N, C-alpha and C positions, 0 to 999 in steps of 0.2 A: 131714398129712392126705392120704389117698390121692387125693381128688378134685382137689387142687391141681394135680397133674400133668396133669389133663385140661382145664385152663383154655383152652389154645390151641385146643381142639376145639369150644368153645362159642361162642354168639353174643356179640359184644362188648357190654359194658354201656353204658348211657347215663350220662354223667357230668354232674352239675349242680354248677357252681361257686357257692359261697355266701359268697365273700369279702365281698360287698356286703350280706350279711344277717347271718350268724353273725359275720363279722368286725366288724360294727357294735358288738357287745359289747366287743370288744377296743379299739375306737376310742372307747369311751364315747359312741357314737352321734354322733360329730363329723365325719363325712364331709362334704365340700363337693361341689357340683355338678361342679366341675372334676376333682376326684379320682375321682368316680364315672365320669365320662366317660372318663378316661384308663384306668382299670382295665377298664371294660366293653369299650372299644375293643381293648385288648390281649388280653383273653380271647376276644373274637370273632375277632380276627386269627389266634389260635392254633387256632381251630376248636372251641372249647367250645360244645356244642349248647344248653345252658340256663344262664342266669345269673340267680341269685336276688337281688333287690334289695328291701329294706324295712328298717324299724327291726328291731333284733335280736329283739324280741318280736313282730314281725309288724305288719301294718297296724293303725294306731291305737295303737301301742305307746308313742309319745312321750308321757310322762306323768311325774308326780312319783314314781310307784311304780317305774317301769322305767327312767327316765332320759329327759330331753328331748333330741330331735334338734337338731343345730345348724341344719339346714335341713329344711324339710318333706319327708317321705319321698316324697310324690307328686311333688315337684319332682325328687327324685333318681331316681325311676323313669322319669320323662320324660327326664331327662338321659341315662340309660343307653340307653333305647330309641332316642334320636335318633342314636346313633353306631354301633349294631350293624347289620351287613349280613346275617348268617346266624343268629345266636343268637336263641333265644326268651327272653323276660323272664318270670321267675317271681316270685311274692311269697308270703310266709307269712301265714297268718291263724289266730289263736287264738280260738275261740269265747269270747265274753265280753269280748274286747278289740276285735277288728276287727268292723265292722258292714257291712251292705249298702251304706251310703253310701260308706265308704272303698273297698270292693271295686269299686263302679261307677266311682269316680274313678280307681282304679288301672288298670282295664281300659281306660278312655278314654285313659290315658297310655301304654299299650303292654303291659300284663301279659296273657299268654295261658295261663300255667300257674299254678294256684293250689294251694298246699300247705297243707292244713288239719290243724292239730296239736291233739291232745288228750292228756291223760294216758292211759297204756296201759290204764286201766280205765274210761275215760269216752267211748268212741266214740259213745255214744248221744246226746251233746249236739251232734254234728256233722251230724245229718241235714239240717237246713234249710240249712246252709252248703254241703254237697255239692249240694243242690237248686239253690241260687243259682248255683253254679259252672256246673252243666250248663245252666241257663237262659241263661246268658251265653255259652255255647259254649266254655267253658274246659276244658282238660285238668285233671282234679282228682286230686290226690295226697294220700293220707292219711298222717299222721305219728303213730305211737304212741310218745309220749315216755316216758322213764324205763323203757325196756323191761326193764331188769335187775330191776325190782321184782316181776315176775310170770313164771310159767313159760310155756313155749311154748303149752300148751293154752289158757291164758287169753288170750294174744295172738291166737290163732286165732279165738276167739269174737269178740273186738273187731274184728279185721280183716274178718271175715265181715259184721259190721254195716256197716262202711265200704263194702265191696263192694256190699252191698245198696242203700246210699244213692246209689251212682253213682261210686265211686272207680275210677280207671283204674289205680292202683297204690297199694299200702300199704307204708310203710316201717317197719322195725324201727329205732327211734332210741335210740342209747346216749347219752342226754343227760348222764349223769354220767361217761361214760368208765369204767364199772365192770365191763363184761362181759369175760370171757375168750374166746379164740377158739372153744372147743368150745361155749360158751353162745350165741355169735352163730350158729354153724353150726346148732345145734338150733332156734333161734327162726326163722331164715330158712327152713330146710328145712321146718319145720312149716307155715309160711305158703304156701310153694311147693306143698306137697302138698294144701293145703285150698282154695286160691283159684283162681279162673279168670282173674284179672288179674295184672298184674306185681307184683313184690315188690322193695323197695329197702332200702338200709342206709345209715345216717348215723352216723359215728363221732366220738368225742372221745378225746383223747390223754392223759387223766389218769393212766393206767397204762402209757403208752408203747406202746399196742397199736392205735392207729388204723389203721395200714397193715395189720398182721397181721389185725386183725379184719375189715377190708374184704376181704382175700383169703379169709378164712374164709367171709364172706357170699357171695362170688362162687363159691367151691367148692360152696356149698349151693344155688346157682342164682339168686342175686340178679340182677335185670335192670337195676337202677338203683343208682348209688352217688353219694356226695357228696364234695366236697373243697373246700379253700380254699387260695389261694396262701400258701405258707410256713406252712400250718397255722394261719392267722390266725383265731382265733375264741375262744369263751368257754372258761373254765377253762384247761387246758394246750393249748387249740386243737383243731383237727380233723385229719383226714388231709390231708396237703399234696397239693394237686392235681398239682404238678409231679412229686412223688415217685410218686404213684399212676400217672401216665402212664408214667414211666420203668420202674417195676416191672412194669407190665402189658405193656409192650413186650418186656421181657426174658422174660416168661412166654409170649410169643407171642400175646398178646391185645391187638390194636391198638384203641385207643379212637377213632381218627380225629383225635386232637388232636396238633398238631405239637409234639414234645418240646422242641425248641430255642426255639420261640416262647413256649411256656408257661414255660420256665425264665427267659427274658428278662423276661416279664411279672412273675414273682415277684421277680427280682433288681433290675430297673431301674425298674419302675413302682410296685409295692407297697412294697418294702423301704424306700425313702427317706421314705415318709410314716408308717411304723409307729411308734407311740409306744414299743412294746416287742415283742420277739419272745416269743411264748408259750413257756414252759419248764415242765418238770415240777419245780417247786420243792416245798417241803414242803407248802404249803397246797393246791396243785393235786393233789398225790399223795393227800392226805387226802380230797379230793373223790371221786376214783376209788375209794379204799379204803372210804370210808363210804357211797358211793352218793348223793352230794349233787348237786343240779342244778348244772351247770357255770357257769351265769350268776350263781350266788350268790358266786363267788370274789371279784370286785372289790368287790361290796357288803360282804361280810364283812370284807375287809381294811380298807376305809375306816371302817366302823362300829367295828371292834375298835380301830383306832388312836385314834379319838375317845374311846372309853371306857377306853382303857388296858388292854386285855385281849388275850390271845393268840388270834389268829384260828383257830388249829388247834383250840382248845377249842370255839369257836363252831361250826365246821364239823362236828366230831365229834358235838356235841349235836344239830345239825340232822339229821345222818344217823340218829342214834338215834330221833329223832322222825318220821323219814320225811317230811321237808318236800319239797314238790314245787313246780313252776312255779305262779306266782300267789301264793305265800306269802312274797314278798320282805319284807313287813312283819314277818314272824316273825323275821327276822335281828336286827332291833332288839330285839325282846322277849327273845329268847334271850340275846343279848349283854348286855343290861341285867340279866337275872336272874343270869348268871354273874358279872358285875362286882359285883353286890350281895352275892353269896355270898363272893367273895374279900374284899370290904370288911369283911364280918362276921367273918372269920377273924382 
């Protein structure tokens, strides 16, 4: 892509590390205060400007539907905020899950950046949440999830709503890791041309394209990008923060993050506590191929094992039905239907 050669000439992007939020999915939401402090401190020491901390499904996400946190997320937010010197603390909020009460408590414990996430066709449900964020003096970032499901012109319509509601930035979010680089470029470019605010990009690695897609987003003009240490996140994980920093340094685009310190954070702080390294196994690849929400992976594997059915079949059927965030209960239903069909054969 011709614009990639011009990366060194543009303003460096702001990188948000979401190991302590997207990585919560891969941890099955079992982070401890001590682990959060160690990771946050290492990220801060490396110069990461924004660190996102919350349940994987955002404020208020600890529940039977999404998975219970080992420790209260507000305590984890407070733990992270207590050790950082320079980084700002961010949290995710999904309308319908997080409420004003959780948000006020999170702000009291150190959150100054709120990332408000909706499905890419449902920005209209976020108006009051952006209003709350601005009332509280927060930086407000919009997340248009499952962005592969709609073309650029639809995403522009939704992003314009978030801009009107008070967003300071709107992200194209590849929740399923289903987008190809040219598709990322088209979506980010369309938002850059239509909006007066910043544009961001959040990648998942189910097709092995998290780094490449992030580069495509930067070539299209993205102002903000996301990563996690060692790519630790839902599905096959995210763009690895340490790899992003290295690649951008080689491209002549400094993020301001110390490469060696961020590599040490990944290798010596996070790696020892990881239950597993996200990989592109068969089921994770199906998520990207079928366009299924990345957080469904572990749920689908667990449920399929209990019912004695191939998780690949469940994931493909969820993709066919275009299941989205908030429909985790559908995994049980689909798996049960497929199990019953196999039983009848």
